[in-house]
Structures are given as C-alpha cells and as structure tokens.
N, C-alpha and C positions, 0 to 999 in steps of 0.2 A: 703544197707550201702552207703552211699555217700562218694564220693572221700574225702573229708574235714573231714571225720571221721575216716579216715584208720591213725592210729597211726605211726608217723615217716614217712608219706609220702605225699609229698606235690601234689597239684593237675597237675602239669605238669609232675611230677614221675608217677601218675596215669595213667594220658593219656598216656604214652610210654608203661607202663605194658598193658594196653588196646588194643593199637594197635598192640604191640608185640602179645598178644593172640588171636587177630584176624586172625594175620598172621598165627600163628601155627594151628590155628583152620581150614584155608582155606588150609594149605597143609596136615593136616592130611584127612581130606574129612570125611567120615562116615565108622564106622567098624561095621557092623550088623549082622556078621557071631554067631552061637551058642557058648556061652560061654564068649563073649566079651561085652564090654559097650560100647554102641553104641554112637558115638561123632557126636554131630550136626553139618553138614555143614553150615556158616554162610555166605548166598549170600550178596555182596555188594550192597549197594542202588544204586550204577551208575559204569559204568565202563567207564572211559573218556579217547578217544583214544588221543595220546599224539605227533603221527608219522604223519608228511607232506606225501600225496602220491607223491611217488616215479614216478616222468614224464620224458620225455626226456629232457626238460629242467630246471630240478630240481636245480641245481648249479646257473645257471641265474638267476632264482626267488629269490635262498635264499641270494647269495652273489653279483650279480650285475656281469656287463661284467668286470669293471675296476679290480677288486679283481682277476678276473681268470685271465685275460690277466697277469698282473703284476706277478703272480705267474706262470704263465705257464701253466694254467691247461685248459682243453678243457671244452667248456661248456654245452655240450651235452653227456647224457645219452643213450647209443644205444639199441634201441629195436629191433629185429630180429623175427618177427610173422611168424610162421608154421604153415599152414593150409592145413589138409589134409581132402576130402569128401569122398574117397572111399576107402575101402568099408564102412566106417563109417566117421562122422564127427569125427576129431581130431585136439584139437588147442593147441599149446607149443610156446613155445619163448624163443630165446637166449637172455640173458639182461646183456650190458656190462655196469657195475656199479662202480662208485667211491666208495672205501669204507671208505670216510669220508662224504658221500651225504646224504641226509635226515637226520632223526634223526639216532646218531649212537653213539657208545663209542671209546673213544681213548685209546689204548695200551700203556703200557709203551715204549715199541720200536718207537713210533711215534716220541718220541724225545731224546730217549736214545739209542744209538747204541747197539745192543745185548740184551737189556732186552726183555722181555717175550711178545709175539706176541697175536693178540686178541686170537686166539684158546687156548693160556695156560693161559689165564688169569682166575683166579677162580671165580665162578657164584655167589658166596654169596654177590659180591658189587652189584647186579642186581635186588635185591628184597630186599623189606623190609620197615619200617616204613619210613615214609615220610614228611617232614615239608616243605611247601609253604612259602617263604619269598618274598615278594612283594618290588622289587626296581623301580617302574614305576616312581618314585618322582624325580629319579636323572637324571641329564641331561645327553643327548648323549656324550659318549668318556670321560664320569667321572666314576673314578673307586669305586669299592665296597671297603670300608676301614674296617679296622680292628675294629673302632668305632662303623660303622653301623651293626654291628654282635656279639658285647659284650653283648646289652642287650636282645637279642633275644632267650636266654635261650637252645641254640643247644645243644645239648647231642650227648655223643660217641654212635654211630652205625646210626643216622639219615642219611638218603639220603635227599640232601638239594635240594630242586626245586627252584632256582632263577629266579622270573618273571622278565625280565626287558622290556616287550612289543615291543620286536624287529619287526621292518617292514625293507624291503629289500630298499637296496639305491637307489636314482634317478641315472639315466644313467649319467656315467661320476664319481661319487662318490664313496668312498670307504664304508663298512659297518661299522654302528656308532652306538653306544649301550652303557649303562652301562656295565662294565668288571670287572671281579675281579683282584685286585692288587694282587700284588706277596705275600705282607704281610698278607692280609686276607684270600689268600689260605694257606699260611703256619699257620696260626691261626687255620683254620679247619681242618689242617693235623694232629695238635698236640692235636685235641680234643679226638679223631678222628673222622672223619664224616666216612660214607660207603661208598658215591659217594658224587659227586658233579654234577646236571643236570641243563639244564637250555636253555630257548629259544635263548639264543646267537649263534650266527653261529660258536664262537671261546670263549674260557674262556678269552682269552688275548683281546686287543686291536688290530686292525690292523694297525691304524694309529700309535699306540705307538710302537709296533714294528718296524715299519718304521723308525721312528724318533731315536728309538735307534741303528738301523742298519746303519743310516745315521750319527752318531756318532761314527761308528768303532767299536761297541761292539757287541762281538761275543759269541756263545756257549749259548745252549737251557736253562743251569740254569741263565743266565743273559738277554736273548732275551724274552724268554718264561717261565718266575719266576713263573706265576700261576701254568701253566701245570706241569714244574718239581716239585714244591712243591706238589702236589697230585701225580702225576705218579711215581715219585721215591719211593713214599711210598705204591705202589700197589693200589691206590685211584682212580676209574674209572671216567672220566669225561665223561659226555654225554652232547652232544649239539644238536641244531636244532631242539628244541620240539616245539609242537605247543598246543593250547588251555589251557595254565597254567592260563589263567585268569578264566575259568570257577571251579577252583577249591579254588578263593578266598571265605575266611572265612569257608573252610573246616577244622574242626580240625583231624578227624581220616583218614588218608590214607595210604594206600600201593601202593609203586612202584614196578611195573615189567616190565623188558624190556631185553630180553636177545641179545647179538648180535649174528649176523651169525658165524659159527664156520668156519672163513675160513683162512687158513693154511699160517703161517707167516708174514702176512699184520697186518698193525698198525690201523685199525678201523674196526669197525664191525657195518654197518647198521643193525638197530632193530626195531621192532614193540613195541614200549613202550605205557604203559597205568597207568593210576590210579585207583586203587580200593577204591571207596569211601564208607564208613561206619557210 
C-alpha cells in the first residue's frame, strides 16, 4: 500500500505515523521467547553524531572570547588526568564542566526561579521523530519568524532540528546567527512541539538581548522571550549541536539525546544523535 492510497491520511501524516512506528520498534526490540510473537528490531541506516567533542576550550571555540568575558564566564573546561601504573595501568579523570557547554539541554530553572532542574525534566522530550528545518538562507542576527514556520507543516510532537549553519565568531565579535524570535517560539509552543534543538549556541540573539538590556528591559519573559515561551511550558531547548547539514534531505529521522542527570542545575550536557531511517 502506498501513502497516497491510505484513506483520510495525507503523505505528511503518513510519514509521521511511519517514523513514530520506527521509534516504537526501536524501543521494543525483539521478543523471541516461547509463546511470544517476534518483533523485528529495525536498525537505522545511519547514526549521525550531533555532539561536538567537549575539550578544554569548548566554550571559547563555540562562543568566542568576547561573549564569555561579557557574561563573566571562564573559557576553560578543566581536565585533571589521573594515571596509575602499578600494580596495573589505570586511567581516570576529573572533569570540571559548564552545564551549558557543548551539546546541552536547558531546563526551566535556567530562566525561571524555582522551576524544574535538569534532573527533574521528563525524558520524553529528548527522544522522538524529528524534523530538520533549514534556515541557512537567513542572515546573521535575523530572526526566524512565525511566517517562516507556518508553511512547514510542523506537527504536534515533532522535535525541531533548526539548522542555521552556525560558526564561531571572529576574535572580538559576539556570536551571530539566525535566531528564534519570541513570536516564533510561542507559535511552536502552541502546536506544541516536543523539543526545539539547533546548532545555535543560544535560541536567543546575543546582540538582541544586549540591545534590550541597554533599553532598561528586565525579566526573562521580556529579555529571553524564546526561552520563556518554550521552557515555561516544559518544552526542552537543545543547543550547540553539530553535523545537522548531513541530515539535509532526510525524511525519516529520530532524535535521541538525554542530558546528564545533574542535581539541581539548569542545563545538561548530552550525547545527541540522529537515527536515519
């Protein structure tokens, strides 16, 4: 049976059903014991790593010196390598890591005092069918608008992978890239999507937040409108992904990326991947 032959089901809806079934099969695996019906495990054709390697200079590489300086962040992730050789070779390491460094998820308490921390966020938002949306035709520091999204047939439960083609800023510059406008975030939140993920280092514009602060505007709901629209509704924001360009043209995607369960903090570094079917 072809997608167009299914009564009352358009191609887009059929693809959502197809990817949803793929995800379900992946979770169920294979039941082979006596008396059970065997459920085949469907391997993805490719697993695409969406996480940059966390190095000692990860923050400098992603955000640049100026943003770290202005935000009062230190630019070094510290690795303490512990090597023992007697009675056997044993290697361990202590790693001091920023909770928003590399690929990571934002928790509601990132901008809302007393809200859920990353260890309290439900895991359902970090796994599911994904849609790659290409915004590389937009200029740096240009907002992604509601109009940019309305024609894309975004469905409830989609994990949005917004590809903007981010690259690190030149020395002395702030990060600049197409960013999610508060209105567009509100639009996505009312669909509602399951999660918003991107190669952006932040869903907001660093320059835009600075301009609003210079005007005397305060409060996360006003300064960080995109974050507020999503996080206040429990919709995860996942930032600083890489390799999204390799997913261009792929229709059947499943996103998987679970944050570290760090007690009380506002972000969780993760190993994010896309499963291609």
